[in-house]
C-alpha positions as CSV (number, residue, x, y, z in Angstrom):
1,M,63.0,103.4,89.7
2,A,65.6,101.0,90.7
3,Y,62.8,99.2,92.7
4,R,60.8,98.8,90.0
5,L,63.4,97.1,87.9
6,I,64.4,94.7,90.4
7,S,60.6,94.0,90.9
8,N,60.2,93.3,87.0
9,R,63.2,91.2,86.9
10,I,62.2,88.8,89.9
11,V,58.6,88.3,89.0
12,P,59.1,86.7,85.6
13,S,61.7,84.4,87.2
14,S,59.7,82.9,90.2
15,N,56.7,82.4,87.3
16,R,59.2,80.4,85.3
17,L,59.8,78.1,88.5
18,S,56.3,77.6,89.1
19,K,55.4,76.4,85.7
20,R,58.2,74.0,85.9
21,F,57.2,72.7,89.1
22,I,53.8,72.1,88.3
23,F,55.1,70.3,84.8
24,I,57.3,68.0,86.8
25,F,54.4,67.0,89.2
26,T,51.9,66.7,86.6
27,I,54.2,64.2,84.5
28,S,55.3,62.4,87.6
29,L,52.0,62.1,88.5
30,S,50.7,60.9,85.2
31,F,53.6,58.1,85.0
32,T,52.8,56.8,88.4
33,Y,49.0,56.3,87.3
34,L,50.0,54.6,84.6
35,C,52.3,52.5,85.9
36,Y,49.7,51.4,88.7
37,S,47.1,50.9,85.8
38,I,49.0,48.3,83.6
39,L,49.8,46.2,86.9
40,F,46.0,46.6,88.0
41,C,44.9,45.2,84.6
42,C,47.5,42.3,84.5
43,G,46.4,41.3,88.1
44,T,42.6,41.6,86.9
45,I,43.0,39.8,83.4
46,M,45.7,36.7,84.1
47,P,45.0,35.9,88.1
48,T,47.3,33.0,88.9
49,Q,46.1,29.9,90.6
50,S,47.5,31.0,93.8
51,S,45.6,34.2,94.1
52,E,42.7,32.3,92.8
53,E,42.9,30.2,95.8
54,K,43.3,33.2,98.4
55,R,40.3,34.9,96.9
56,C,38.4,31.5,97.8
57,L,39.9,31.6,100.9
58,H,39.4,34.9,102.0
59,H,35.7,34.6,100.9
60,K,35.3,31.4,102.8
61,N,36.5,32.9,106.0
62,V,34.1,35.9,105.8
63,G,30.6,35.3,106.0
64,S,28.4,32.5,104.0
65,K,31.3,30.3,104.6
66,K,29.5,27.2,103.2
67,L,27.8,28.5,99.8
68,L,31.0,30.5,99.0
69,Q,33.1,27.4,99.5
70,K,30.9,25.6,97.1
71,D,31.3,28.3,94.3
72,C,35.0,28.3,94.9
73,T,35.8,24.6,94.4
74,A,33.0,23.9,92.1
75,D,34.3,26.2,89.2
76,R,37.1,23.7,88.2
77,R,34.9,20.7,88.7
78,T,32.0,22.0,86.5
79,A,34.7,23.1,83.8
80,L,36.4,19.6,83.8
81,D,33.0,17.7,84.0
82,E,32.0,19.7,80.9
83,T,35.4,19.1,79.0
84,L,34.7,15.2,79.7
85,N,31.2,15.2,78.7
86,V,31.5,17.1,75.3
87,A,34.7,14.2,74.5
88,R,32.4,11.6,75.7
89,T,29.8,12.3,73.1
90,H,32.1,11.4,70.2
91,Q,32.5,8.2,69.3
92,G,35.8,6.4,69.6
93,S,36.1,8.2,72.8
94,S,39.2,6.7,74.3
95,H,41.3,9.2,72.4
96,A,39.3,12.2,72.7
97,L,38.9,11.6,76.8
98,N,42.2,11.2,77.1
99,Q,43.3,14.6,75.2
100,S,40.3,16.3,77.2
101,R,41.5,15.4,80.2
102,N,45.2,16.2,79.9
103,S,44.4,19.8,78.7
104,A,41.6,20.4,81.4
105,L,44.4,19.7,84.1
106,P,47.1,22.3,85.3
107,I,50.2,21.8,83.4
108,T,52.4,20.7,86.7
109,H,49.7,17.7,86.9
110,K,50.0,16.3,83.3
111,R,51.0,12.9,82.7
112,S,51.0,10.1,80.2
113,I,48.1,7.9,80.8
114,A,47.5,4.5,78.9
115,P,44.3,4.8,77.0
116,S,42.9,1.8,78.4
117,E,43.9,2.7,82.0
118,Y,42.1,5.8,81.8
119,N,38.9,4.8,79.9
120,I,38.9,2.4,83.2
121,T,38.7,4.8,85.1
122,V,36.3,7.2,83.2
123,A,33.6,4.2,82.6
124,Q,34.0,3.5,86.6
125,K,32.9,7.0,87.3
126,Y,30.9,7.8,84.5
127,G,29.4,4.6,82.8
128,N,26.6,2.5,83.4
129,K,26.3,-1.3,83.9
130,K,25.0,-2.7,80.7
131,L,23.8,-6.1,79.2
132,P,26.9,-7.5,76.9
133,N,27.3,-6.5,73.2
134,A,29.2,-9.6,72.8
135,L,29.8,-12.8,74.3
136,I,32.6,-15.7,73.7
137,V,30.8,-18.7,73.7
138,G,33.3,-21.4,73.4
139,V,34.8,-23.4,73.3
140,K,35.9,-25.1,76.6
141,K,40.0,-25.4,76.4
142,G,40.0,-24.1,72.8
143,G,41.8,-20.6,74.2
144,T,38.6,-18.6,75.3
145,R,40.8,-17.4,78.4
146,A,43.5,-16.3,76.0
147,V,41.3,-14.3,73.7
148,L,39.5,-12.3,76.9
149,E,42.8,-11.5,78.0
150,F,44.2,-10.1,74.9
151,I,41.0,-8.3,73.7
152,R,40.2,-6.6,77.0
153,I,43.7,-4.2,76.9
154,H,41.4,-2.5,74.1
155,P,40.3,0.6,75.5
156,D,37.0,0.2,74.0
157,V,36.2,-3.2,75.8
158,R,35.1,-3.9,79.0
159,A,35.1,-7.3,79.9
160,L,33.6,-9.5,82.9
161,G,36.6,-11.4,84.4
162,T,34.6,-14.4,85.7
163,E,32.5,-16.7,83.9
164,P,29.0,-15.9,85.1
165,H,27.2,-19.1,83.6
166,F,24.1,-17.3,83.6
167,F,22.8,-18.8,80.2
168,D,23.1,-22.2,81.1
169,R,23.3,-22.3,85.2
170,N,21.8,-19.0,86.5
171,Y,19.2,-18.3,84.2
172,D,16.5,-18.1,86.8
173,R,18.2,-15.2,88.6
174,G,16.9,-13.1,85.7
175,L,18.6,-10.2,83.7
176,D,18.7,-7.5,86.4
177,W,21.2,-10.0,88.4
178,Y,23.0,-10.4,85.0
179,R,23.2,-6.9,84.1
180,G,24.4,-6.4,87.9
181,L,27.6,-8.3,87.4
182,M,28.7,-6.4,84.5
183,P,31.3,-3.8,84.5
184,R,30.5,0.0,84.0
185,T,31.0,1.2,80.3
186,L,30.9,4.2,78.5
187,D,28.0,4.5,75.7
188,S,31.0,4.0,73.0
189,Q,32.5,0.8,74.8
190,I,31.5,-2.9,74.2
191,T,30.7,-4.9,77.5
192,L,31.9,-8.5,77.1
193,E,31.6,-12.1,79.1
194,K,33.1,-15.3,78.5
195,T,31.3,-18.7,79.2
196,P,32.8,-21.4,77.0
197,S,29.9,-23.9,78.1
198,Y,27.2,-21.9,76.3
199,F,28.3,-23.3,72.7
200,V,27.5,-26.7,74.0
201,T,24.0,-25.6,76.1
202,R,21.4,-26.3,74.0
203,E,19.1,-23.7,75.6
204,A,21.6,-21.1,75.3
205,P,21.2,-19.7,71.9
206,R,17.3,-19.1,72.4
207,R,18.0,-17.2,75.8
208,I,21.1,-15.1,74.4
209,A,18.9,-14.5,71.2
210,S,15.8,-13.3,73.7
211,M,18.3,-11.0,75.3
212,S,19.3,-9.5,72.0
213,P,19.2,-10.9,68.4
214,N,22.0,-8.6,67.6
215,T,24.6,-10.0,70.0
216,K,27.9,-10.7,68.6
217,L,29.3,-14.2,69.4
218,I,33.0,-15.4,69.5
219,V,33.8,-19.2,69.2
220,V,37.4,-20.2,69.7
221,V,38.1,-23.7,67.8
222,R,40.9,-26.0,68.1
223,N,41.5,-29.1,66.9
224,P,39.0,-31.6,68.2
225,V,41.5,-34.5,69.3
226,T,43.6,-31.9,70.9
227,R,41.2,-30.1,72.7
228,A,40.0,-33.4,74.2
229,I,43.5,-34.6,75.3
230,S,43.9,-30.9,77.1
231,D,40.1,-31.4,78.6
232,Y,41.0,-34.8,79.9
233,T,44.8,-33.2,81.4
234,Q,42.9,-30.5,82.9
235,T,40.1,-33.1,84.6
236,L,42.9,-35.2,85.8
237,S,44.9,-32.9,87.5
238,K,41.8,-32.4,89.8
239,K,40.9,-36.2,89.8
240,P,43.7,-38.2,89.8
241,D,41.6,-41.2,90.3
242,I,39.7,-41.0,87.1
243,P,39.7,-43.8,84.2
244,T,42.3,-43.5,81.4
245,F,41.6,-41.2,78.2
246,E,41.2,-44.1,76.1
247,E,38.7,-46.0,78.4
248,L,36.7,-42.7,78.5
249,A,37.1,-42.1,74.7
250,F,36.1,-45.4,73.2
251,Q,33.4,-47.7,73.8
252,N,35.0,-50.4,71.9
253,R,38.5,-49.3,71.1
254,S,38.9,-52.6,69.0
255,Q,35.9,-51.5,66.9
256,G,36.9,-47.9,66.9
257,L,33.4,-47.2,68.2
258,V,33.7,-43.8,70.2
259,D,31.8,-42.7,73.0
260,T,30.0,-39.7,72.1
261,S,28.4,-39.1,75.6
262,W,31.6,-38.3,76.9
263,N,31.6,-34.7,77.3
264,A,35.4,-34.4,76.2
265,I,34.6,-36.0,72.9
266,R,31.2,-34.4,72.0
267,I,32.4,-30.8,72.5
268,G,34.6,-31.2,69.7
269,M,31.4,-32.2,67.3
270,Y,31.3,-28.2,66.1
271,I,29.0,-28.7,63.5
272,L,26.2,-29.9,65.8
273,H,26.3,-27.2,68.1
274,L,26.4,-24.6,65.5
275,E,23.3,-26.0,63.6
276,N,21.9,-25.2,66.9
277,W,23.0,-21.6,67.0
278,L,22.3,-21.0,63.4
279,Q,18.4,-21.4,64.3
280,Y,18.6,-18.1,66.0
281,F,21.6,-16.1,64.8
282,R,22.9,-15.2,61.4
283,L,26.5,-16.8,60.5
284,S,27.5,-13.3,60.0
285,Q,26.9,-12.8,63.5
286,I,29.1,-15.2,64.7
287,H,33.1,-15.0,64.3
288,F,35.8,-18.1,64.5
289,V,38.9,-17.7,66.2
290,S,41.7,-20.5,65.3
291,G,43.4,-21.7,68.3
292,E,46.3,-22.6,66.7
293,R,46.7,-19.5,64.8
294,L,46.0,-17.6,68.6
295,I,49.4,-19.3,69.4
296,T,51.4,-18.6,66.1
297,D,49.8,-15.2,65.2
298,P,48.1,-13.6,68.1
299,A,48.0,-10.4,66.6
300,G,46.5,-11.3,63.4
301,E,43.8,-13.2,64.9
302,L,43.2,-10.3,67.5
303,G,43.1,-8.1,64.4
304,R,40.1,-9.8,62.9
305,V,38.5,-10.0,66.2
306,Q,38.6,-6.3,66.5
307,D,37.4,-6.1,62.9
308,F,34.4,-8.4,64.0
309,L,33.5,-5.9,66.8
310,G,33.8,-2.6,64.8
311,L,37.0,-1.7,66.8
312,K,40.0,0.2,65.6
313,R,43.0,-2.1,65.3
314,I,44.6,-1.0,68.5
315,I,46.1,-4.5,69.6
316,T,49.1,-5.2,67.5
317,D,52.6,-7.4,67.4
318,K,53.7,-5.0,69.6
319,H,51.6,-5.9,72.4
320,F,53.0,-9.5,72.5
321,Y,56.0,-11.8,73.0
322,F,56.1,-15.6,73.0
323,N,56.7,-17.0,76.5
324,R,58.9,-20.4,75.4
325,T,58.5,-21.6,79.0
326,K,54.6,-21.9,78.8
327,G,54.8,-22.3,74.9
328,F,52.3,-19.6,74.5
329,P,52.2,-16.0,73.9
330,C,51.9,-13.5,76.6
331,L,51.2,-9.8,76.9
332,K,54.0,-7.4,77.1
333,K,54.5,-5.4,80.3
334,P,51.8,-2.6,80.4
335,E,52.6,1.0,81.6
336,S,50.9,0.6,84.9
337,S,52.8,-2.9,85.8
338,S,56.3,-3.9,86.4
339,Q,55.6,-7.2,85.3
340,P,54.2,-8.9,81.8
341,R,51.2,-10.5,81.6
342,C,50.7,-14.4,81.0
343,L,48.0,-16.5,81.7
344,G,47.7,-18.6,85.0
345,K,49.5,-22.0,86.0
346,S,46.7,-23.9,84.2
347,K,47.4,-22.5,80.8
348,G,49.9,-24.0,78.8
349,R,50.4,-27.2,80.8
350,T,52.3,-30.5,79.6
351,H,49.3,-32.9,77.9
352,V,49.1,-36.8,79.1
353,Q,50.8,-39.0,76.6
354,I,48.1,-40.6,74.8
355,D,48.7,-43.5,72.3
356,R,49.2,-42.8,68.7
357,E,46.8,-44.8,67.3
358,V,44.2,-43.7,69.5
359,I,44.8,-40.0,68.2
360,E,44.5,-41.4,64.5
361,Q,41.6,-43.4,65.4
362,L,40.0,-39.7,67.2
363,R,41.2,-37.9,64.0
364,D,39.3,-40.5,61.6
365,F,36.1,-40.0,63.9
366,Y,36.1,-36.2,63.7
367,R,37.1,-35.8,60.1
368,P,33.4,-35.9,58.4
369,F,32.2,-33.7,61.2
370,N,35.4,-31.3,60.6
371,I,34.7,-31.2,57.0
372,K,30.9,-30.2,57.4
373,F,32.2,-27.6,59.8
374,Y,34.9,-26.1,57.2
375,E,32.1,-25.8,54.6
376,M,29.7,-24.4,56.8
377,V,31.5,-21.5,58.0
378,G,33.9,-21.0,55.0
379,Q,37.2,-21.7,56.8
380,D,39.4,-24.8,56.3
381,F,41.3,-25.1,60.0
382,R,43.6,-28.0,58.7
383,W,43.0,-29.9,61.4
384,D,43.1,-33.2,58.8
């Protein structure tokens, strides 16, 4: 009897202990599984760059090395290229390309990139060599180099730095040769070149129209008397033994007979050259830049050039400062350089001193040509 009583008391107690142990074990196992699942999911959904690279490295070291290496490295390159291609299809791609590139890079590699700097890099890699959409065709000693250097900081302009002289001296080389000289450009960018002698070359308008009748033309004009003196000053620096300015400018100075065969004089007879261009191009295709205003108001002149080329006005007053030594505006220091950008030593040189009477005689000579030119282009450049 006593044995039964003891047994009845012991058995229920051992059952309770077994059930409690099973319950605690089950809870512990469930909690462990839950923690493992959470950690595993996080690692699967959000792999880090280092783990991704380790995965690639692991596969690279195990069989099929070359194929797996291409797969691992190509994924990120393909994603970046697709982003660039999407951005490049939009007009005004300079801003879109810069944003897409920065967003495609890891955060640690992002940096501020100037639109012009980045567009040059992208154009060199993805662009094509195209015939120019626009030409700076004249005039010599008018300020063409300044216009080229100023406009080429625009991210949507790619310009040839040297003068190719294709339409006056090298036309027999063919358009393929000419195209090969051009910088690579994106579809949304303008290809530009400068050769000031085109304006006074009789065959140039016909040849350019044959290439493309829709070409936009830029002509930088300047007071023809000042331009002639600047032209002579440049020649004198190279050939010190040439005759005086007065001797070259006049057939007979006492009679005021100007020698129009001298190129320095003939270039300034703008209306005669313009009439030749208007046989092949509409006046609306030609934009005239004032060489004088280019010095006093470079941002204003460049604003009008940007409008003419169909570009957003990006080049403004903030890009310029006036260099008192050269007497000419310069570009402020770009982000990628430690120095401001000024034109070369040959620009802004001191002119040869010319007798006042000679200058007045030349003003009288040019006056009728200037008036006709003003009427033709619809602008008064106030040279008289």
